C-alpha positions as CSV (number, residue, x, y, z in Angstrom):
1,M,-38.5,83.6,59.5
2,K,-36.2,80.9,60.7
3,N,-38.2,78.3,58.7
4,F,-38.0,80.4,55.6
5,T,-34.2,80.8,55.9
6,K,-33.9,77.0,56.4
7,N,-35.9,76.2,53.3
8,I,-33.8,78.6,51.2
9,I,-30.6,76.8,52.4
10,L,-32.0,73.4,51.6
11,F,-33.1,74.5,48.1
12,L,-29.6,75.9,47.3
13,L,-27.9,72.7,48.5
14,T,-30.2,70.5,46.4
15,V,-29.4,72.6,43.3
16,I,-25.6,72.4,43.9
17,F,-25.8,68.6,44.4
18,L,-27.8,68.0,41.3
19,G,-25.5,70.2,39.3
20,S,-22.4,68.4,40.5
21,C,-24.0,65.0,39.6
22,N,-24.8,66.2,36.1
23,E,-21.3,67.5,35.6
24,S,-19.8,64.1,36.7
25,I,-21.9,62.1,34.2
26,T,-21.1,64.4,31.3
27,D,-17.4,64.9,31.8
28,N,-16.3,61.3,32.8
29,K,-17.9,59.0,30.1
30,I,-16.3,55.5,30.3
31,E,-14.2,54.6,27.1
32,N,-14.1,51.1,25.6
33,L,-10.9,49.3,26.7
34,A,-8.8,47.2,24.4
35,P,-8.5,43.5,25.0
36,E,-5.2,41.7,25.8
37,T,-3.8,38.7,23.9
38,H,-1.8,35.9,25.3
39,L,0.1,33.0,23.9
40,V,1.3,29.8,25.6
41,L,4.6,31.0,27.1
42,F,7.9,29.4,26.6
43,P,11.0,30.0,28.7
44,D,12.3,32.7,26.3
45,S,12.2,33.9,22.7
46,S,14.8,31.4,21.7
47,I,12.6,28.4,22.3
48,S,13.6,24.9,21.5
49,Q,13.4,24.0,17.8
50,Q,9.9,22.6,16.9
51,K,8.8,20.2,14.3
52,S,7.4,21.9,11.2
53,R,3.9,20.6,12.1
54,L,3.0,22.2,15.4
55,E,0.1,23.3,17.5
56,V,-0.2,26.9,18.8
57,N,-2.6,28.0,21.6
58,W,-3.8,31.5,22.6
59,W,-6.5,33.3,24.5
60,G,-7.7,36.9,25.1
61,D,-9.1,39.0,28.0
62,D,-11.3,42.0,27.7
63,P,-11.7,44.1,30.9
64,D,-15.1,45.6,29.8
65,G,-16.6,43.3,27.3
66,L,-16.1,40.1,25.4
67,V,-13.4,38.9,23.0
68,E,-15.0,38.3,19.6
69,G,-12.0,36.6,18.0
70,F,-8.4,37.0,16.8
71,Y,-6.3,38.0,13.8
72,F,-3.0,36.2,13.3
73,T,-0.2,36.0,10.7
74,W,3.1,34.1,10.2
75,E,5.8,36.7,9.7
76,G,8.4,35.4,7.3
77,L,5.8,33.3,5.5
78,E,3.1,35.6,4.4
79,N,1.7,39.2,4.7
80,A,-2.0,38.3,5.1
81,W,-3.8,38.4,8.5
82,H,-6.5,35.8,9.2
83,F,-9.5,35.9,11.5
84,T,-10.4,33.0,13.8
85,S,-12.8,32.6,16.7
86,G,-10.8,29.6,18.0
87,N,-8.1,29.4,20.6
88,D,-5.7,27.0,18.9
89,S,-4.7,25.6,15.6
90,I,-2.3,23.1,14.0
91,F,0.0,24.6,11.4
92,S,2.1,22.8,8.8
93,L,5.0,25.2,8.0
94,P,7.0,24.8,4.8
95,I,10.7,23.9,5.1
96,G,13.1,25.4,2.8
97,T,16.3,24.6,4.6
98,V,17.1,22.3,7.5
99,D,16.3,25.1,10.1
100,T,13.8,27.9,9.5
101,N,12.6,30.7,11.8
102,Y,9.0,31.9,11.7
103,T,7.3,34.5,14.0
104,F,3.7,34.0,15.0
105,K,1.7,37.2,15.7
106,I,-1.8,37.5,17.0
107,F,-4.1,40.1,18.5
108,A,-7.6,39.9,20.0
109,V,-10.5,42.0,19.0
110,D,-13.5,42.7,21.3
111,N,-17.3,43.1,20.7
112,G,-17.4,46.8,20.9
113,G,-18.2,47.3,17.2
114,N,-20.3,49.9,15.5
115,N,-23.4,47.6,15.1
116,K,-23.1,47.6,11.3
117,Y,-21.3,45.5,8.7
118,D,-18.1,47.2,7.5
119,E,-16.6,46.4,4.0
120,N,-13.2,47.5,5.3
121,I,-11.7,47.7,8.7
122,T,-8.3,48.8,9.8
123,R,-6.8,47.9,13.2
124,N,-3.3,48.6,14.5
125,G,-2.6,50.3,11.1
126,I,-3.3,47.0,9.3
127,D,-5.9,46.7,6.5
128,L,-7.9,43.7,7.6
129,G,-10.4,43.8,4.7
130,S,-14.1,43.3,5.4
131,E,-15.6,42.0,8.6
132,P,-16.0,38.2,8.7
133,F,-19.4,37.0,7.8
134,V,-21.4,33.8,7.0
135,D,-22.0,33.6,3.2
136,K,-25.3,31.8,3.4
137,N,-26.1,32.1,-0.3
138,N,-22.5,31.4,-1.4
139,N,-22.3,34.4,-3.7
140,G,-18.9,35.6,-2.3
141,K,-20.2,38.8,-0.9
142,Y,-22.0,40.1,2.2
143,D,-25.8,40.5,1.9
144,E,-28.1,42.2,4.3
145,G,-29.2,39.9,7.1
146,E,-26.3,37.5,6.9
147,P,-24.6,36.9,10.2
148,Y,-21.3,38.7,10.6
149,T,-18.7,39.4,13.3
150,D,-18.9,43.1,14.4
151,I,-15.2,43.8,15.0
152,G,-14.5,46.2,17.9
153,K,-11.4,47.4,19.5
154,A,-8.1,45.6,18.9
155,D,-5.2,44.8,21.2
156,P,-2.7,47.5,20.2
157,T,0.2,45.2,21.3
158,P,-0.1,41.9,19.5
159,A,1.3,38.8,21.2
160,E,4.1,37.2,19.2
161,Q,6.3,34.2,19.5
162,K,9.4,33.1,17.4
163,F,9.4,29.5,16.4
164,P,12.7,28.1,15.2
165,I,11.6,25.2,13.1
166,K,13.8,22.1,13.0
167,N,13.2,19.7,10.2
168,S,12.7,16.1,11.3
169,A,14.5,13.6,9.2
170,P,12.3,11.0,7.7
171,T,12.3,7.4,8.8
172,I,12.0,4.2,6.7
173,S,11.4,0.6,7.5
174,W,10.5,-2.6,5.7
175,N,6.9,-3.6,6.0
176,K,5.9,-6.9,7.5
177,L,5.4,-8.7,4.2
178,S,8.9,-8.0,3.0
179,Q,10.6,-11.1,4.3
180,L,12.9,-12.5,1.7
181,P,13.4,-16.2,1.3
182,L,17.0,-17.6,1.5
183,T,16.9,-18.3,-2.2
184,S,14.8,-17.0,-5.1
185,F,14.9,-16.4,-8.8
186,P,15.7,-12.9,-10.0
187,V,12.2,-11.6,-9.3
188,M,11.1,-10.0,-6.0
189,T,8.4,-7.6,-4.7
190,I,9.2,-5.5,-1.7
191,G,7.4,-2.8,0.3
192,W,8.4,-0.3,2.9
193,N,7.0,2.3,5.4
194,A,8.3,5.8,5.1
195,N,7.2,8.5,7.6
196,D,8.1,12.0,8.5
197,L,6.9,14.0,11.5
198,D,6.7,17.0,9.3
199,G,4.1,15.2,7.1
200,N,4.7,12.2,4.8
201,E,4.1,14.5,1.9
202,S,7.4,16.2,2.7
203,I,9.2,12.9,1.6
204,V,10.2,13.7,-2.0
205,K,12.8,10.9,-2.8
206,I,13.2,7.2,-2.2
207,Y,16.7,5.9,-3.0
208,I,16.9,2.2,-4.0
209,A,20.1,0.3,-4.7
210,L,21.2,-3.3,-5.4
211,N,24.4,-4.2,-3.6
212,D,26.0,-0.8,-4.1
213,T,24.5,2.4,-2.6
214,N,26.8,4.5,-4.8
215,K,24.6,3.4,-7.7
216,A,21.3,4.1,-6.1
217,L,18.3,5.2,-8.2
218,V,15.9,7.9,-7.1
219,L,12.2,7.0,-7.0
220,P,9.3,9.5,-6.3
221,G,8.8,10.0,-2.6
222,S,5.3,8.6,-2.7
223,I,6.4,5.1,-3.8
224,R,6.0,2.4,-1.2
225,L,6.1,-0.9,-3.2
226,V,8.1,-2.1,-6.2
227,T,8.6,-5.4,-8.1
228,L,12.1,-6.0,-9.3
229,K,12.6,-8.4,-12.2
230,I,15.6,-9.3,-14.3
231,D,15.7,-7.6,-17.7
232,D,17.7,-10.1,-19.7
233,L,18.6,-13.6,-18.4
234,N,21.4,-13.9,-21.0
235,S,23.1,-10.6,-20.4
236,T,26.7,-10.5,-19.1
237,N,25.8,-7.5,-17.0
238,P,22.2,-8.3,-15.9
239,A,20.0,-5.5,-14.5
240,M,16.6,-5.4,-12.9
241,N,13.5,-3.6,-14.1
242,I,11.5,-1.7,-11.5
243,F,7.8,-2.0,-11.7
244,I,6.0,0.6,-9.5
245,N,3.4,-1.0,-7.3
246,G,4.0,-4.3,-9.0
247,S,2.3,-3.2,-12.2
248,L,3.9,-4.1,-15.5
249,N,2.2,-1.1,-17.0
250,N,4.2,1.2,-14.7
251,K,7.8,0.5,-15.4
252,F,10.4,2.9,-14.0
253,A,12.7,4.5,-16.6
254,D,16.0,3.3,-15.1
255,K,17.2,-0.1,-14.1
256,L,18.9,-1.4,-11.0
257,T,22.4,-2.5,-11.9
258,D,24.9,-4.7,-10.1
259,L,22.7,-7.8,-9.9
260,K,24.7,-10.9,-9.0
261,L,23.3,-14.2,-10.3
262,N,24.0,-17.4,-8.5
263,D,25.3,-15.2,-5.6
264,N,24.1,-13.3,-2.5
265,N,22.5,-9.9,-3.0
266,I,21.3,-7.0,-0.8
267,I,18.6,-4.4,-1.5
268,Y,19.1,-0.9,0.1
269,I,16.6,1.9,0.4
270,Q,16.7,5.4,1.9
271,A,14.2,8.3,2.2
272,E,14.9,12.0,1.7
273,D,12.6,15.0,2.5
274,I,12.1,18.3,0.9
275,S,14.8,19.9,3.0
276,G,17.4,17.3,2.0
277,A,17.3,15.5,5.4
278,K,17.7,11.8,4.9
279,S,17.0,8.6,6.8
280,G,19.8,6.1,7.1
281,Y,20.0,3.3,4.5
282,I,18.2,0.1,5.5
283,R,19.0,-3.3,3.9
284,L,17.1,-6.4,3.0
285,P,17.8,-9.0,4.2
286,D,19.4,-7.8,7.5
287,S,22.9,-8.6,8.3
288,S,22.0,-11.9,10.0
289,R,20.6,-13.4,6.8
290,S,21.4,-13.8,3.1
291,W,19.5,-13.7,-0.1
292,Y,20.7,-15.9,-2.9
293,I,19.5,-15.2,-6.4
294,K,19.7,-18.1,-8.7
295,K,19.7,-18.0,-12.5
296,P,17.1,-20.3,-14.1
297,K,18.8,-23.4,-15.6
298,G,16.4,-23.6,-18.5
299,K,12.9,-23.0,-19.7
300,L,11.0,-25.4,-17.5
301,L,9.8,-24.9,-13.9
302,I,8.4,-27.5,-11.6
303,V,6.1,-26.0,-8.9
304,D,6.0,-28.2,-5.8
305,D,2.7,-27.5,-4.0
306,Y,2.8,-30.7,-1.9
307,E,2.9,-30.7,1.9
308,N,5.6,-33.0,3.3
309,G,6.5,-34.6,0.0
310,N,10.2,-35.2,-0.1
311,D,9.8,-38.6,-1.7
312,I,7.3,-37.1,-4.2
313,T,9.9,-34.4,-5.2
314,D,12.4,-37.2,-5.8
315,F,9.9,-39.0,-8.0
316,Y,9.3,-36.0,-10.3
317,N,13.0,-35.1,-10.4
318,N,13.7,-38.6,-11.6
319,I,11.0,-38.4,-14.2
320,F,12.2,-35.1,-15.6
321,D,15.9,-36.1,-15.4
322,N,15.1,-39.0,-17.7
323,M,12.6,-37.4,-20.1
324,N,13.6,-37.3,-23.7
325,N,16.6,-39.5,-23.1
326,G,17.9,-37.3,-20.3
327,A,17.9,-34.1,-22.4
328,L,16.4,-32.1,-19.4
329,K,18.8,-33.2,-16.7
330,D,20.2,-30.1,-15.0
331,K,18.1,-27.9,-17.4
332,Y,15.0,-27.3,-15.3
333,D,14.2,-25.7,-12.0
334,L,12.0,-26.4,-9.0
335,I,10.3,-24.0,-6.6
336,D,8.8,-25.4,-3.3
337,L,5.8,-23.3,-2.3
338,T,5.6,-25.0,1.1
339,T,9.1,-23.9,2.1
340,T,9.6,-20.8,-0.1
341,R,7.5,-17.9,1.3
342,L,7.6,-15.1,-1.2
343,P,6.6,-11.6,-0.2
344,Y,3.6,-10.4,-2.1
345,Q,3.3,-14.0,-3.4
346,N,0.7,-13.4,-6.1
347,I,2.7,-10.7,-7.8
348,T,6.1,-12.2,-7.2
349,L,5.2,-15.8,-8.2
350,L,3.5,-14.7,-11.4
351,E,6.5,-12.8,-12.6
352,T,8.7,-15.7,-11.5
353,V,6.9,-18.3,-13.6
354,K,7.0,-15.9,-16.6
355,L,10.7,-16.4,-16.6
356,F,9.9,-19.9,-17.9
357,D,8.2,-21.2,-21.1
358,D,6.5,-24.1,-19.4
359,I,5.5,-25.2,-15.9
360,F,4.5,-28.4,-14.2
361,W,2.4,-27.8,-11.0
362,Y,1.8,-30.8,-8.7
363,S,0.0,-30.9,-5.4
364,D,-1.9,-33.0,-2.9
365,D,-5.6,-32.5,-2.2
366,S,-5.2,-28.9,-1.0
367,P,-3.4,-27.0,-3.7
368,S,-2.9,-23.2,-3.4
369,L,-6.0,-22.4,-5.4
370,D,-5.9,-18.7,-4.7
371,I,-2.5,-18.4,-6.2
372,I,-3.3,-20.7,-9.1
373,N,-6.4,-18.7,-10.0
374,T,-4.5,-15.5,-9.8
375,I,-1.6,-16.4,-12.0
376,T,-2.7,-19.1,-14.5
377,K,-4.7,-16.9,-16.9
378,E,-2.1,-14.2,-17.2
379,Y,0.7,-16.7,-17.5
380,L,-1.0,-18.4,-20.4
381,Q,-1.8,-15.1,-22.0
382,S,1.9,-14.2,-21.8
383,G,2.8,-17.3,-23.9
384,G,3.4,-19.8,-21.1
385,K,2.1,-23.4,-21.0
386,A,1.1,-25.2,-17.9
387,A,0.3,-28.8,-16.8
388,F,-1.4,-29.5,-13.5
389,S,-1.7,-32.7,-11.4
390,M,-3.8,-32.5,-8.2
391,T,-7.0,-33.4,-6.4
392,F,-9.4,-31.2,-4.4
393,R,-10.7,-32.0,-0.9
394,D,-14.1,-30.9,0.3
395,S,-14.6,-27.2,0.9
396,S,-13.9,-25.9,4.4
397,S,-12.9,-22.7,6.2
398,T,-9.3,-23.5,5.5
399,F,-9.8,-24.7,2.0
400,P,-12.6,-22.9,0.1
401,F,-13.5,-24.9,-2.9
402,S,-16.2,-24.5,-5.6
403,L,-16.8,-25.0,-9.2
404,S,-16.2,-21.4,-10.0
405,S,-12.8,-21.6,-8.3
406,L,-11.9,-24.4,-10.7
407,Q,-13.3,-22.6,-13.8
408,S,-10.9,-19.8,-13.1
409,F,-8.0,-21.9,-14.4
410,I,-9.5,-25.2,-15.8
411,P,-11.9,-25.3,-18.8
412,V,-14.7,-27.4,-17.1
413,D,-18.4,-27.1,-17.3
414,S,-19.3,-29.1,-14.2
415,L,-18.1,-31.7,-11.8
416,G,-18.9,-35.3,-12.6
417,Q,-19.7,-36.2,-9.1
418,E,-21.1,-34.0,-6.4
419,K,-19.1,-35.6,-3.6
420,P,-15.7,-37.0,-4.2
421,L,-14.6,-40.5,-3.2
422,S,-13.1,-40.6,0.2
423,F,-10.7,-43.2,-1.2
424,L,-10.0,-44.6,-4.6
425,F,-8.3,-48.0,-4.2
426,P,-5.2,-49.1,-6.1
427,G,-5.6,-50.7,-9.5
428,A,-8.0,-48.1,-11.0
429,K,-7.5,-47.8,-14.8
430,V,-6.8,-44.3,-16.3
431,E,-7.4,-44.9,-20.0
432,P,-7.0,-42.5,-22.9
433,I,-10.3,-41.8,-24.5
434,N,-8.8,-42.0,-28.0
435,G,-6.8,-45.2,-28.1
436,E,-4.8,-43.9,-31.1
437,S,-3.9,-40.6,-29.5
438,G,-0.5,-41.8,-28.4
439,F,-1.3,-41.2,-24.7
440,P,-0.3,-44.1,-22.5
441,A,-2.7,-46.1,-20.4
442,L,-2.1,-45.4,-16.7
443,K,-3.0,-47.3,-13.5
444,T,-3.1,-46.2,-9.9
445,G,-0.6,-47.8,-7.6
446,S,-1.8,-46.6,-4.2
447,T,-4.9,-45.4,-2.5
448,I,-5.9,-41.8,-3.5
449,G,-8.3,-39.5,-1.6
450,F,-10.8,-37.0,-2.8
451,V,-11.1,-38.1,-6.4
452,R,-13.6,-36.4,-8.6
453,T,-14.5,-36.6,-12.3
454,Y,-15.0,-33.6,-14.6
455,Y,-17.1,-32.5,-17.6
456,P,-14.9,-30.4,-19.8
457,N,-16.0,-27.3,-21.6
458,T,-16.4,-28.8,-25.0
459,I,-16.1,-25.5,-26.8
460,S,-12.6,-24.8,-25.5
461,S,-11.2,-28.2,-24.5
462,S,-11.6,-31.9,-24.8
463,S,-11.2,-34.9,-22.5
464,L,-8.0,-37.0,-22.7
465,Y,-8.5,-39.7,-20.1
466,N,-11.3,-41.7,-18.5
467,L,-11.2,-43.1,-15.0
468,N,-12.4,-46.6,-15.0
469,S,-12.9,-48.5,-11.8
470,S,-15.6,-50.3,-9.9
471,Q,-15.9,-47.3,-7.6
472,L,-16.0,-44.4,-10.1
473,K,-16.1,-43.7,-13.8
474,G,-15.8,-40.5,-15.7
475,D,-13.5,-38.0,-17.4
476,I,-10.4,-37.3,-15.3
477,A,-8.0,-35.3,-17.6
478,I,-8.4,-32.3,-19.9
479,L,-6.4,-30.6,-22.7
480,N,-7.5,-27.2,-23.9
481,N,-7.9,-26.5,-27.6
482,T,-5.0,-24.1,-27.8
483,K,-2.8,-26.8,-26.3
484,N,-1.2,-24.7,-23.6
485,L,-3.0,-26.2,-20.6
486,F,-3.2,-29.8,-19.4
487,F,-5.0,-30.9,-16.2
488,I,-5.4,-34.4,-14.6
489,G,-7.4,-34.8,-11.5
490,L,-5.1,-37.4,-10.0
491,P,-1.6,-37.2,-8.4
492,L,0.6,-38.6,-11.2
493,H,3.1,-40.1,-8.7
494,Q,0.3,-42.4,-7.6
495,C,-0.6,-43.4,-11.2
496,N,2.7,-45.1,-12.1
497,A,1.7,-48.7,-11.6
498,N,2.5,-49.2,-15.3
499,N,5.7,-47.3,-15.0
500,N,4.8,-44.9,-17.8
501,V,4.1,-41.5,-16.2
502,K,7.3,-40.3,-17.9
503,D,5.7,-41.2,-21.2
504,L,2.6,-39.2,-20.4
505,L,4.7,-36.1,-19.5
506,E,6.9,-36.4,-22.5
507,K,3.7,-36.6,-24.7
508,V,2.3,-33.4,-23.0
509,F,5.4,-31.3,-23.0
510,Y,7.2,-32.3,-26.2
511,Q,4.3,-33.1,-28.5
512,E,1.3,-31.1,-27.3
513,F,3.2,-28.1,-25.8
514,N,6.0,-28.3,-28.4
515,F,8.5,-27.6,-25.6
516,N,11.8,-26.5,-26.9
517,Q,14.5,-26.8,-24.3
């Protein structure tokens, strides 16, 4: 009897226990908990003003699952919310005024979705559109089987941060190539660096002025290089054209005024961004230097490309002073390439020589071939006429020389001698091929190095002089058929033993080139 009673009691206790367990499981089902969102914290909501290009960082915690991603928006800038699975991003915020306030809002979503793709989801009362997916076939819509993010529960209290955006004023500086010589003709190419921490695209204006910032012109903010060139040499109020990026095909509509010829000048530039914030004006040259712009004296330019040749300069000055019975005295100019370093030399020198009708270019055995090749063809095409006197040393790493480099500016078919003479002794005869041409017979008066002879291109040119010595014979001077280019492969100051180099240059300039001073 006792055992029966004991069994009944154990049975009842078991039923009660099982019943209580079943009730607990049914009545206390665990609900999915929302994630929490966090931003990098600043001291308070009135944080220090940021640059308009800034990085924002965030993260999320989910107590019972995983964070799938985040939805964010910029209040004050847009209404849309954007999904991201990342934890940071760099934003470029537009600037309308000097100081602008934007509020960044973001909330995390977890992985407790409904295991199916939803065309439309709403969280926190916000229509977020369709769930994010990978559009593998690029048809712009979700297709069955494409990966998607199953959006679960959202943080009901989005994290937010106010960002007072302070516009950073642009900065501007001259680039390394923009080093003005002490003296130049009214042509110059200059370049600058303009930067803005808010993005260089926010620079919308470049102000440029000559001598007076009150008369500054406004260039597009993207411009970083210009060539300035006088518009009219004979004007009583000369101005300078502005060629964008040094291109004659891209002339700016307005001209820089206040150019002072035969006087010192200053160039000023300033940058302005989209908000109106400006850099300070910078000047070229700086206050420790001066830049003298000289007006051409006439229509002829002598280009001195000779290293350490003061005596040689005096020789040619004396020749041109006395040509045509002294008619050229004080009516020609000289530029010394060895002492005058022009910024962006290929552009600036080309536009400089275009100020003149004729040029005489003399050098030693290492002329500036790269510059000569760059400017000669365009100078001749613009109507100019050029005479050259020089020799060419053997090619080296410091002086690359080849037939093709000659053919870029001289009408030659080939070289008359593969290797030049190391030295041509004095007394060599330089005789005109046509004795009745009127060209004088020359003779060398000193030893000359690196002498070569040349075969002219007979279609476009003809030989004028023949070198006749016991060491070397062959054509040494060329005149092209259009009579706007003369070349002699000897330094003329060393060919004056007969004292008649002046007669040769008079013949070239006044008769062949029809120079009109």
